[in-house]
All heavy atoms as an XYZ file, in Angstrom:
921
protein
N      82.885    156.018    179.941
C      82.293    154.774    180.369
C      81.324    155.003    181.534
O      80.252    154.440    181.555
C      83.408    153.800    180.756
C      82.899    152.438    181.104
S      82.143    151.678    179.658
C      81.930    150.054    180.221
N      81.738    155.863    182.496
C      80.865    156.141    183.635
C      79.575    156.812    183.172
O      78.506    156.527    183.695
C      81.582    157.034    184.646
C      82.656    156.328    185.421
C      83.294    157.261    186.424
C      84.447    156.588    187.135
N      85.089    157.486    188.091
N      79.702    157.702    182.176
C      78.528    158.401    181.663
C      77.549    157.402    181.042
O      76.351    157.479    181.254
C      78.941    159.447    180.629
C      77.799    160.276    180.111
C      78.284    161.356    179.185
C      77.141    162.194    178.685
N      77.560    163.259    177.810
N      78.067    156.429    180.291
C      77.228    155.426    179.645
C      76.510    154.577    180.698
O      75.329    154.287    180.563
C      78.066    154.538    178.734
C      77.255    153.504    177.996
C      78.135    152.790    177.022
N      77.989    153.418    175.743
C      77.502    152.811    174.683
N      77.186    151.553    174.735
N      77.361    153.440    173.543
N      77.213    154.201    181.750
C      76.611    153.408    182.817
C      75.517    154.217    183.504
O      74.432    153.706    183.769
C      77.680    152.932    183.823
C      78.591    151.895    183.160
C      77.034    152.357    185.076
C      79.811    151.525    183.965
N      75.787    155.487    183.765
C      74.791    156.350    184.390
C      73.547    156.477    183.517
O      72.422    156.394    184.014
C      75.392    157.737    184.678
C      74.474    158.741    185.353
C      74.008    158.219    186.705
C      75.196    160.059    185.532
N      73.749    156.649    182.232
C      72.619    156.764    181.300
C      71.811    155.468    181.296
O      70.581    155.493    181.352
C      73.110    157.123    179.884
C      73.624    158.560    179.855
C      72.012    156.933    178.854
C      74.351    158.941    178.585
N      72.495    154.335    181.241
C      71.792    153.052    181.231
C      71.030    152.813    182.532
O      69.904    152.309    182.510
C      72.767    151.912    180.953
C      73.307    151.860    179.528
C      74.356    150.770    179.394
C      72.189    151.655    178.527
N      71.622    153.191    183.665
C      70.925    153.050    184.940
C      69.694    153.943    184.993
O      68.640    153.539    185.479
C      71.863    153.358    186.106
C      72.943    152.313    186.383
C      73.898    152.816    187.466
C      72.328    150.994    186.781
N      69.829    155.154    184.478
C      68.693    156.073    184.414
C      67.603    155.489    183.532
O      66.424    155.533    183.872
C      69.144    157.451    183.877
O      70.168    157.957    184.726
C      67.987    158.421    183.819
N      68.012    154.934    182.390
C      67.061    154.311    181.476
C      66.314    153.176    182.168
O      65.095    153.077    182.076
C      67.787    153.786    180.237
C      66.963    152.976    179.254
C      65.856    153.829    178.667
C      67.845    152.426    178.162
N      67.028    152.328    182.883
C      66.392    151.217    183.584
C      65.431    151.713    184.648
O      64.344    151.159    184.820
C      67.452    150.311    184.204
C      68.271    149.488    183.220
C      69.401    148.769    183.949
C      67.393    148.494    182.484
N      65.802    152.751    185.349
C      64.947    153.316    186.382
C      63.648    153.828    185.779
O      62.566    153.519    186.251
C      65.671    154.443    187.119
C      64.866    155.186    188.189
C      64.523    154.229    189.328
C      65.645    156.365    188.707
N      63.752    154.598    184.705
C      62.567    155.141    184.062
C      61.755    154.034    183.410
O      60.530    154.042    183.456
C      62.939    156.196    183.020
C      63.176    157.548    183.603
C      64.447    157.953    183.949
C      62.129    158.419    183.822
C      64.678    159.198    184.490
C      62.339    159.671    184.368
C      63.619    160.060    184.709
N      62.413    153.085    182.781
C      61.710    152.002    182.101
C      60.938    151.144    183.090
O      59.848    150.670    182.797
C      62.691    151.156    181.305
N      61.490    150.943    184.258
C      60.826    150.110    185.257
C      59.572    150.787    185.795
O      58.605    150.118    186.137
C      61.791    149.803    186.400
N      59.562    152.120    185.841
C      58.437    152.834    186.403
C      57.374    153.233    185.401
O      56.303    153.657    185.776
N      57.648    153.078    184.143
C      56.698    153.516    183.118
C      56.138    152.323    182.371
O      56.816    151.331    182.174
C      57.389    154.455    182.137
N      54.876    152.440    181.991
C      54.290    151.410    181.154
C      54.434    151.855    179.708
O      53.590    152.557    179.173
C      52.827    151.218    181.515
C      52.642    150.570    182.870
C      51.204    150.245    183.135
O      50.489    149.867    182.187
O      50.805    150.374    184.290
N      55.502    151.446    179.096
C      55.775    151.870    177.731
C      55.133    150.925    176.741
O      55.154    149.719    176.920
C      57.280    151.929    177.495
N      54.535    151.501    175.709
C      53.998    150.701    174.624
C      55.057    150.523    173.546
O      54.890    149.733    172.649
C      52.753    151.376    174.049
C      51.605    151.448    175.043
C      50.382    152.040    174.400
C      50.391    153.529    174.637
N      49.242    154.222    174.071
N      56.125    151.255    173.643
C      57.222    151.183    172.691
C      58.116    150.016    173.085
O      58.587    149.947    174.210
C      58.008    152.489    172.720
C      59.056    152.691    171.654
C      58.418    152.765    170.278
C      59.827    153.965    171.928
N      58.321    149.083    172.172
C      59.099    147.885    172.477
C      60.523    148.061    171.956
O      60.744    148.257    170.762
C      58.455    146.631    171.851
C      59.298    145.391    172.138
C      57.037    146.448    172.363
N      61.485    148.006    172.888
C      62.901    148.123    172.557
C      63.516    146.736    172.668
O      63.303    146.029    173.654
C      63.623    149.103    173.510
C      65.089    149.209    173.165
C      62.950    150.473    173.468
N      64.287    146.369    171.656
C      64.925    145.053    171.606
C      66.436    145.245    171.590
O      66.947    146.081    170.856
C      64.499    144.300    170.334
C      62.978    144.159    170.295
C      65.187    142.944    170.236
C      62.435    143.729    168.956
N      67.154    144.468    172.375
C      68.612    144.510    172.376
C      69.153    145.646    173.214
O      68.423    146.348    173.914
N      70.476    145.825    173.109
C      71.131    146.903    173.843
C      72.380    147.331    173.086
O      72.845    146.633    172.181
C      71.503    146.443    175.253
O      72.412    145.366    175.190
N      72.917    148.473    173.467
C      74.119    148.995    172.814
C      73.902    149.178    171.328
O      72.844    149.635    170.887
N      74.890    148.800    170.546
C      74.798    148.944    169.095
C      73.765    148.016    168.473
O      73.417    148.179    167.307
C      76.167    148.708    168.453
C      77.116    149.841    168.728
O      76.709    150.977    168.997
N      78.406    149.550    168.693
N      73.263    147.051    169.234
C      72.259    146.118    168.729
C      70.835    146.547    169.084
O      69.892    145.790    168.862
C      72.522    144.715    169.277
C      73.823    144.141    168.767
O      74.187    144.412    167.605
O      74.495    143.419    169.538
N      70.676    147.729    169.649
C      69.353    148.222    170.027
C      68.506    148.445    168.782
O      68.958    149.039    167.801
C      69.461    149.537    170.814
O      70.231    149.314    171.989
C      68.090    150.066    171.204
N      67.284    147.962    168.840
C      66.298    148.159    167.782
C      64.938    148.337    168.454
O      64.771    148.062    169.633
C      66.231    146.938    166.847
C      67.503    146.629    166.111
C      67.683    147.584    164.924
N      68.921    147.339    164.207
C      70.058    147.979    164.406
N      70.141    148.903    165.325
N      71.115    147.740    163.681
N      63.969    148.754    167.682
C      62.595    148.840    168.140
C      61.786    147.790    167.404
O      62.149    147.385    166.294
C      62.011    150.235    167.842
C      62.718    151.339    168.565
C      63.777    152.002    167.971
C      62.328    151.714    169.836
C      64.443    153.022    168.628
C      62.994    152.740    170.503
C      64.049    153.391    169.899
N      60.685    147.362    168.004
C      59.765    146.462    167.321
C      58.643    147.303    166.729
O      57.744    147.731    167.453
C      59.204    145.429    168.299
C      58.170    144.527    167.640
O      57.964    144.614    166.414
O      57.555    143.721    168.364
N      58.693    147.569    165.413
C      57.684    148.420    164.799
C      56.421    147.667    164.368
O      55.554    148.249    163.712
C      58.417    148.995    163.583
C      59.350    147.894    163.184
C      59.759    147.224    164.480
N      56.296    146.387    164.726
C      55.161    145.587    164.238
C      53.807    146.157    164.666
O      52.816    145.949    163.979
C      55.296    144.127    164.676
O      55.275    144.020    166.083
N      53.765    146.873    165.776
C      52.516    147.474    166.233
C      52.293    148.893    165.720
O      51.285    149.514    166.031
N      53.234    149.401    164.932
C      53.109    150.746    164.379
C      52.125    150.734    163.204
O      52.010    149.732    162.502
C      54.454    151.245    163.830
C      55.533    151.496    164.840
C      55.400    151.186    166.177
C      56.738    152.045    164.426
C      56.421    151.424    167.090
C      57.766    152.288    165.320
C      57.605    151.983    166.659
N      51.476    151.870    162.947
C      50.685    151.992    161.721
C      51.603    151.831    160.500
O      52.808    152.089    160.600
C      50.124    153.416    161.789
C      50.274    153.844    163.209
C      51.414    153.073    163.777
N      51.059    151.420    159.357
C      51.894    151.174    158.167
C      52.814    152.336    157.768
O      53.980    152.101    157.428
C      50.875    150.874    157.067
C      49.690    150.329    157.799
C      49.656    151.070    159.112
N      52.316    153.566    157.842
C      53.171    154.694    157.461
C      54.336    154.875    158.431
O      55.441    155.242    158.028
C      52.365    155.992    157.315
C      51.647    156.404    158.587
O      51.261    155.529    159.396
O      51.455    157.626    158.782
N      54.112    154.572    159.706
C      55.188    154.677    160.692
C      56.170    153.512    160.552
O      57.356    153.663    160.828
C      54.618    154.725    162.115
C      53.832    155.992    162.426
S      54.875    157.472    162.419
C      54.101    158.429    161.130
N      55.696    152.348    160.097
C      56.599    151.226    159.826
C      57.558    151.582    158.690
O      58.753    151.291    158.761
C      55.812    149.962    159.483
C      55.112    149.359    160.668
C      54.371    148.083    160.335
O      54.571    147.466    159.287
N      53.497    147.653    161.234
N      57.035    152.234    157.664
C      57.890    152.671    156.548
C      58.893    153.721    157.033
O      60.064    153.699    156.659
C      57.044    153.232    155.405
C      56.264    152.187    154.662
C      55.422    152.809    153.560
C      54.531    151.775    152.912
N      53.616    152.372    151.932
N      58.422    154.632    157.859
C      59.311    155.669    158.401
C      60.398    155.041    159.266
O      61.559    155.468    159.226
C      58.492    156.682    159.214
N      60.039    154.010    160.019
C      61.022    153.331    160.864
C      62.124    152.698    160.009
O      63.300    152.764    160.357
C      60.352    152.272    161.752
C      61.356    151.532    162.594
C      61.928    152.145    163.705
C      61.776    150.254    162.259
C      62.881    151.493    164.471
C      62.721    149.590    163.016
C      63.276    150.211    164.112
O      64.231    149.567    164.857
N      61.747    152.103    158.897
C      62.750    151.505    158.001
C      63.733    152.566    157.517
O      64.939    152.313    157.429
C      62.075    150.812    156.819
C      61.378    149.531    157.208
C      60.686    148.881    156.028
C      59.929    147.652    156.486
N      59.199    147.011    155.393
N      63.235    153.763    157.219
C      64.110    154.866    156.807
C      65.030    155.263    157.967
O      66.230    155.458    157.774
C      63.286    156.066    156.344
C      64.085    157.305    155.954
C      64.899    157.027    154.684
C      63.160    158.489    155.749
N      64.467    155.366    159.166
C      65.271    155.740    160.328
C      66.384    154.722    160.572
O      67.511    155.088    160.881
C      64.396    155.863    161.578
C      65.173    156.348    162.802
S      64.149    156.618    164.265
C      63.958    154.950    164.853
N      66.060    153.433    160.407
C      67.073    152.391    160.607
C      68.250    152.545    159.641
O      69.375    152.233    159.977
C      66.463    151.003    160.391
C      65.779    150.438    161.586
C      65.402    148.992    161.358
O      64.846    148.655    160.310
O      65.676    148.194    162.263
N      67.969    153.021    158.448
C      69.028    153.193    157.442
C      69.794    154.495    157.658
O      71.020    154.503    157.676
C      68.428    153.161    156.017
C      69.460    153.539    154.983
C      67.841    151.791    155.721
N      69.079    155.577    157.831
C      69.699    156.902    157.885
C      70.359    157.209    159.225
O      71.497    157.666    159.272
C      68.663    157.992    157.574
C      68.124    157.960    156.164
C      69.128    158.485    155.178
C      68.522    158.583    153.794
N      69.221    159.506    152.942
N      69.653    156.976    160.318
C      70.132    157.424    161.627
C      71.323    156.621    162.138
O      72.181    157.162    162.819
C      68.991    157.407    162.637
S      67.646    158.531    162.182
N      71.366    155.336    161.796
C      72.449    154.502    162.316
C      73.779    154.748    161.601
O      74.797    154.207    162.002
C      72.106    152.995    162.289
C      70.913    152.718    163.176
C      71.881    152.507    160.885
N      73.770    155.593    160.593
C      75.038    155.966    159.955
C      75.929    156.715    160.933
O      77.148    156.627    160.862
C      74.795    156.827    158.714
C      74.281    156.056    157.538
C      74.170    156.961    156.332
C      73.862    156.133    155.115
N      73.962    156.925    153.897
N      75.312    157.469    161.840
C      76.084    158.318    162.751
C      76.004    157.878    164.218
O      76.880    158.210    164.999
C      75.612    159.761    162.636
S      75.844    160.459    160.996
N      74.926    157.202    164.610
C      74.789    156.781    166.008
C      73.872    155.568    166.095
O      73.106    155.297    165.189
C      74.269    157.915    166.891
C      72.976    158.499    166.428
N      71.758    157.924    166.696
C      72.710    159.612    165.713
C      70.805    158.661    166.167
N      71.347    159.690    165.562
N      73.963    154.873    167.201
C      73.124    153.689    167.394
C      71.694    154.116    167.742
O      71.457    155.242    168.179
C      73.685    152.818    168.512
O      73.454    153.420    169.766
N      70.778    153.187    167.571
C      69.404    153.455    167.968
C      69.251    153.449    169.487
O      68.231    153.876    170.012
C      68.454    152.438    167.330
C      68.292    152.578    165.812
C      67.344    151.512    165.277
C      67.808    153.965    165.424
N      70.298    153.006    170.199
C      70.273    153.070    171.661
C      70.110    154.521    172.113
O      69.368    154.806    173.054
C      71.559    152.488    172.244
C      71.607    152.576    173.763
C      72.911    152.077    174.331
O      73.992    152.427    173.787
O      72.857    151.343    175.324
N      70.777    155.437    171.426
C      70.669    156.854    171.781
C      69.225    157.329    171.622
O      68.701    158.068    172.449
C      71.604    157.693    170.905
C      71.679    159.130    171.376
C      72.512    160.013    170.492
N      73.870    159.538    170.334
C      74.771    160.164    169.578
N      74.462    161.267    168.932
N      75.985    159.685    169.471
N      68.581    156.885    170.557
C      67.182    157.247    170.319
C      66.300    156.628    171.407
O      65.416    157.295    171.944
C      66.732    156.780    168.913
C      65.267    157.102    168.672
C      67.605    157.400    167.825
N      66.553    155.367    171.741
C      65.761    154.682    172.769
C      65.871    155.398    174.109
O      64.864    155.604    174.798
C      66.206    153.227    172.897
N      67.065    155.775    174.479
C      67.273    156.474    175.751
C      66.520    157.799    175.753
O      65.827    158.132    176.717
C      68.775    156.684    176.023
C      69.446    155.342    176.320
C      68.991    157.660    177.183
C      70.959    155.394    176.340
N      66.638    158.551    174.669
C      65.950    159.842    174.589
C      64.437    159.663    174.675
O      63.753    160.397    175.402
C      66.335    160.555    173.297
N      63.904    158.682    173.957
C      62.466    158.449    173.960
C      61.973    157.982    175.328
O      60.940    158.434    175.811
C      62.094    157.414    172.902
C      62.199    157.881    171.451
C      62.122    156.685    170.504
C      61.113    158.893    171.121
N      62.700    157.089    175.950
C      62.227    156.506    177.198
C      62.428    157.405    178.416
O      61.695    157.300    179.383
C      62.887    155.151    177.433
C      62.397    154.116    176.440
C      62.977    152.749    176.689
O      64.158    152.603    176.975
N      62.143    151.734    176.582
N      63.427    158.267    178.363
C      63.684    159.124    179.522
C      63.192    160.548    179.324
O      63.023    161.281    180.293
C      65.191    159.190    179.844
O      65.876    159.805    178.760
C      65.763    157.810    180.126
N      62.999    160.951    178.055
C      62.637    162.339    177.781
C      63.834    163.274    177.842
O      63.685    164.486    177.798
N      65.037    162.690    177.921
C      66.278    163.462    178.009
C      67.220    163.018    176.893
O      67.445    161.815    176.710
C      66.988    163.234    179.371
C      66.051    163.553    180.541
C      68.288    164.018    179.460
C      65.647    164.999    180.659
N      67.776    163.982    176.153
C      68.757    163.666    175.120
C      70.048    163.233    175.798
O      70.589    163.972    176.623
C      68.988    164.881    174.227
N      70.554    162.021    175.484
C      71.707    161.479    176.215
C      72.985    162.304    176.098
O      73.758    162.358    177.034
C      71.921    160.096    175.617
C      70.798    159.828    174.728
C      70.031    161.081    174.528
N      73.227    162.927    174.972
C      74.480    163.665    174.786
C      74.414    165.048    175.433
O      75.298    165.438    176.172
C      74.834    163.780    173.287
C      74.977    162.385    172.655
C      76.097    164.609    173.077
C      76.052    161.516    173.249
N      73.331    165.783    175.172
C      73.235    167.160    175.669
C      72.628    167.258    177.060
O      72.828    168.240    177.760
C      72.377    168.023    174.726
O      71.022    167.533    174.752
C      72.926    168.010    173.309
N      71.827    166.261    177.428
C      71.122    166.326    178.708
C      69.895    167.205    178.645
O      69.228    167.415    179.652
N      69.569    167.707    177.458
C      68.404    168.567    177.286
C      67.123    167.758    177.153
O      67.144    166.541    176.961
N      66.014    168.449    177.251
C      64.699    167.837    177.116
C      64.529    167.250    175.720
O      64.916    167.871    174.724
C      63.632    168.898    177.377
C      62.202    168.440    177.545
C      62.071    167.506    178.749
C      61.302    169.649    177.735
N      63.985    166.045    175.626
C      63.692    165.419    174.343
C      62.179    165.327    174.218
O      61.536    164.461    174.791
C      64.337    164.034    174.233
C      64.299    163.477    172.837
C      65.254    163.856    171.905
C      63.308    162.595    172.443
C      65.230    163.363    170.609
C      63.261    162.098    171.151
C      64.226    162.479    170.236
N      61.610    166.294    173.483
C      60.169    166.371    173.274
C      59.913    166.725    171.816
O      60.820    166.657    170.990
C      59.550    167.399    174.222
C      60.127    168.808    174.046
O      60.921    169.047    173.101
O      59.780    169.689    174.864
N      58.696    167.112    171.487
C      58.355    167.426    170.086
C      59.185    168.591    169.537
O      59.547    168.582    168.371
C      56.863    167.720    169.952
C      56.024    166.473    170.078
C      54.531    166.781    169.975
N      53.778    165.549    169.944
C      53.429    164.919    168.837
N      53.741    165.422    167.668
N      52.747    163.785    168.891
N      59.471    169.568    170.358
C      60.326    170.669    169.899
C      61.735    170.167    169.598
O      62.367    170.592    168.630
C      60.389    171.787    170.938
C      59.071    172.524    171.074
O      58.321    172.642    170.117
N      58.780    172.996    172.263
N      62.201    169.252    170.430
C      63.549    168.705    170.241
C      63.620    167.841    168.986
O      64.620    167.885    168.265
C      63.971    167.903    171.459
N      62.571    167.055    168.712
C      62.626    166.202    167.514
C      62.746    167.051    166.260
O      63.508    166.733    165.356
C      61.400    165.274    167.395
O      60.210    166.042    167.298
C      61.320    164.311    168.559
N      62.019    168.144    166.237
C      62.100    169.062    165.091
C      63.501    169.674    164.998
O      64.105    169.725    163.926
C      61.051    170.161    165.220
C      61.008    171.096    164.037
C      59.872    172.124    164.207
N      59.778    172.977    163.058
C      60.551    174.024    162.827
N      61.512    174.338    163.676
N      60.391    174.763    161.749
N      64.023    170.123    166.127
C      65.358    170.735    166.151
C      66.430    169.738    165.720
O      67.343    170.083    164.961
C      65.663    171.279    167.548
N      66.311    168.487    166.191
C      67.287    167.468    165.786
C      67.157    167.156    164.297
O      68.150    166.913    163.623
C      67.138    166.188    166.618
C      67.823    166.289    167.951
C      67.086    166.342    169.132
C      69.202    166.345    168.049
C      67.705    166.444    170.364
C      69.834    166.450    169.278
C      69.072    166.497    170.428
O      69.698    166.608    171.633
N      65.931    167.149    163.796
C      65.740    166.937    162.353
C      66.455    168.003    161.539
O      67.162    167.696    160.570
N      66.307    169.253    161.941
C      66.975    170.362    161.250
C      68.487    170.230    161.389
O      69.234    170.417    160.420
C      66.479    171.719    161.796
C      65.009    171.919    161.405
C      67.349    172.856    161.294
C      64.314    173.055    162.124
N      68.949    169.874    162.583
C      70.385    169.696    162.814
C      70.956    168.603    161.912
O      72.020    168.773    161.312
C      70.619    169.346    164.292
C      72.066    169.170    164.671
C      72.187    168.842    166.158
C      73.612    168.576    166.551
N      73.741    168.243    167.969
N      70.236    167.483    161.799
C      70.715    166.379    160.955
C      70.687    166.773    159.476
O      71.551    166.370    158.701
C      69.871    165.121    161.170
C      69.977    164.537    162.560
S      71.680    164.156    163.041
C      71.855    165.213    164.470
N      69.720    167.572    159.109
C      69.625    168.047    157.729
C      70.847    168.890    157.365
O      71.341    168.837    156.241
C      68.343    168.874    157.561
C      68.002    169.359    156.168
C      67.826    168.194    155.204
C      66.734    170.199    156.212
N      71.344    169.632    158.329
C      72.493    170.521    158.094
C      73.837    169.805    158.160
O      74.848    170.348    157.744
C      72.473    171.658    159.104
C      71.311    172.591    158.883
C      71.295    173.701    159.888
N      70.180    174.594    159.623
C      69.674    175.397    160.514
N      70.160    175.451    161.725
N      68.664    176.178    160.197
N      73.854    168.593    158.714
C      75.111    167.838    158.800
C      75.371    167.173    157.455
O      74.607    166.309    157.032
C      75.028    166.767    159.893
C      75.118    167.299    161.274
C      75.176    166.157    162.253
C      76.105    166.586    163.354
N      76.684    165.510    164.063
N      76.455    167.535    156.794
C      76.693    166.990    155.453
C      76.873    165.472    155.433
O      76.495    164.817    154.469
C      77.970    167.695    154.991
C      78.562    168.334    156.192
C      77.479    168.466    157.219
N      77.414    164.897    156.488
C      77.649    163.455    156.511
C      76.396    162.641    156.841
O      76.407    161.425    156.721
C      78.747    163.114    157.521
C      80.105    163.651    157.094
O      80.270    163.994    155.909
O      81.002    163.734    157.954
N      75.326    163.310    157.253
C      74.124    162.574    157.646
C      73.369    162.034    156.434
O      72.594    161.098    156.562
C      73.183    163.453    158.471
O      72.512    164.375    157.639
N      73.555    162.659    155.296
C      72.876    162.236    154.068
C      71.355    162.296    154.207
O      70.624    161.524    153.597
C      73.342    160.837    153.658
C      73.093    160.570    152.182
O      73.035    161.493    151.384
N      72.956    159.310    151.834
N      70.866    163.197    155.059
C      69.433    163.382    155.250
C      68.931    164.455    154.292
O      69.560    165.495    154.141
C      69.117    163.821    156.688
C      69.377    162.789    157.757
S      68.188    161.448    157.792
C      66.777    162.237    158.533
N      67.801    164.192    153.679
C      67.158    165.170    152.807
C      65.992    165.803    153.575
O      65.594    165.294    154.637
C      66.617    164.502    151.532
O      65.546    163.607    151.908
C      67.709    163.750    150.779
N      65.429    166.862    153.024
C      64.255    167.473    153.654
C      63.124    166.458    153.753
O      62.413    166.402    154.748
C      63.791    168.694    152.856
C      64.652    169.909    153.036
C      64.087    171.087    152.264
C      65.020    172.283    152.394
N      64.490    173.459    151.666
N      62.968    165.663    152.711
C      61.917    164.636    152.714
C      62.165    163.597    153.814
O      61.239    163.175    154.487
C      61.811    163.952    151.351
C      60.659    162.982    151.243
C      59.302    163.626    151.481
O      59.058    164.786    151.171
N      58.398    162.860    152.068
N      63.426    163.210    154.002
C      63.766    162.268    155.071
C      63.377    162.834    156.430
O      62.786    162.135    157.266
C      65.265    161.948    155.077
C      65.738    161.203    153.842
O      64.921    160.541    153.167
O      66.955    161.281    153.564
N      63.698    164.095    156.646
C      63.380    164.746    157.923
C      61.868    164.826    158.111
O      61.352    164.594    159.207
C      64.038    166.146    158.010
C      63.537    166.920    159.224
C      65.555    166.004    158.051
N      61.136    165.103    157.034
C      59.670    165.172    157.105
C      59.047    163.810    157.423
O      57.902    163.741    157.853
C      59.096    165.705    155.800
C      59.329    167.181    155.603
C      58.735    167.667    154.302
C      58.995    169.144    154.114
N      58.396    169.647    152.858
N      59.798    162.754    157.212
C      59.323    161.406    157.519
C      59.760    160.970    158.920
O      58.973    160.411    159.677
C      59.829    160.403    156.458
C      59.164    160.708    155.111
C      59.580    158.956    156.880
C      59.765    159.957    153.938
N      61.011    161.247    159.274
C      61.559    160.758    160.542
C      61.048    161.558    161.746
O      60.770    160.970    162.800
C      63.103    160.726    160.500
C      63.689    160.392    161.868
C      63.582    159.695    159.475
N      60.901    162.859    161.632
C      60.438    163.658    162.779
C      59.039    163.227    163.229
O      58.830    163.006    164.433
C      60.527    165.176    162.490
C      59.790    165.982    163.550
C      61.992    165.604    162.412
N      58.059    163.052    162.328
C      56.762    162.547    162.793
C      56.858    161.145    163.416
O      56.114    160.830    164.348
C      55.904    162.521    161.531
C      56.508    163.576    160.656
C      57.990    163.488    160.924
N      57.778    160.322    162.931
C      57.991    159.009    163.539
C      58.458    159.178    164.979
O      57.942    158.519    165.887
C      59.014    158.196    162.749
C      59.488    156.917    163.440
C      58.352    155.915    163.586
C      60.670    156.315    162.701
N      59.437    160.042    165.200
C      59.924    160.274    166.559
C      58.809    160.802    167.460
O      58.690    160.395    168.617
C      61.111    161.231    166.552
C      62.390    160.676    165.922
C      63.426    161.784    165.769
C      62.942    159.521    166.737
N      57.969    161.678    166.922
C      56.841    162.200    167.699
C      55.838    161.090    168.021
O      55.320    161.015    169.137
C      56.170    163.354    166.974
C      57.045    164.590    166.939
O      57.888    164.790    167.807
N      56.852    165.418    165.934
N      55.583    160.219    167.048
C      54.706    159.072    167.270
C      55.287    158.189    168.371
O      54.581    157.751    169.280
C      54.548    158.275    165.968
C      53.917    156.924    166.166
C      52.543    156.800    166.317
C      54.697    155.779    166.202
C      51.962    155.546    166.512
C      54.129    154.530    166.388
C      52.756    154.416    166.548
N      56.587    157.941    168.295
C      57.249    157.094    169.286
C      57.217    157.748    170.675
O      57.063    157.061    171.684
C      58.669    156.772    168.827
C      58.682    155.876    167.580
S      60.313    155.714    166.822
C      61.001    154.401    167.845
N      57.364    159.073    170.716
C      57.242    159.785    171.995
C      55.852    159.559    172.603
O      55.727    159.360    173.809
C      57.460    161.294    171.803
C      58.873    161.809    171.840
C      58.920    163.265    171.390
C      59.493    161.656    173.220
N      54.840    159.575    171.761
C      53.474    159.359    172.233
C      53.273    157.940    172.760
O      52.383    157.706    173.572
C      52.463    159.639    171.127
C      52.359    161.107    170.759
O      52.840    161.949    171.543
O      51.829    161.408    169.672
N      54.081    157.007    172.290
C      53.960    155.611    172.710
C      54.625    155.345    174.058
O      54.491    154.264    174.608
C      54.571    154.685    171.647
C      53.805    154.673    170.340
C      52.386    154.149    170.493
O      52.239    152.985    170.907
O      51.440    154.896    170.208
N      55.374    156.310    174.556
C      56.072    156.166    175.827
C      55.463    157.140    176.825
O      55.287    158.311    176.538
C      57.575    156.472    175.670
C      58.285    156.384    177.001
C      58.210    155.521    174.683
N      55.162    156.646    178.000
C      54.686    157.540    179.058
C      55.866    157.926    179.916
O      56.577    157.073    180.441
C      53.637    156.831    179.897
C      52.388    156.516    179.116
C      51.354    155.803    179.981
O      51.543    155.736    181.209
O      50.386    155.321    179.414
N      56.113    159.220    180.058
C      57.241    159.701    180.870
C      56.784    159.906    182.288
O      55.724    160.288    182.584
C      57.777    161.015    180.319
C      58.357    160.840    178.961
N      59.690    160.906    178.712
C      57.791    160.563    177.769
C      59.918    160.715    177.429
N      58.773    160.503    176.844
């Protein structure tokens, strides 16, 4: 619980200081992004991410990583190298139900979303 509070406080600190173009709606398990300003191909990719990624974790984890540049669980850097590594990791997890094609769609979405946030 303390770790979650610390992560949320860190998120608020970074969010307050950055002008993010990425719109996050809700909190906790109800966290979502507003993809209405995304290009059409990224909107389609977002729909896939909403289906696939939330099987194992909330989008709050993704929001925290994108907005802070830090992966909430590992504490490691969350950048373009990390998005690729996480895509490969999810591909190898049998319960993730991710295909190579899914990873080829979601990783560029995460990179696009990273570009929409100023760290």
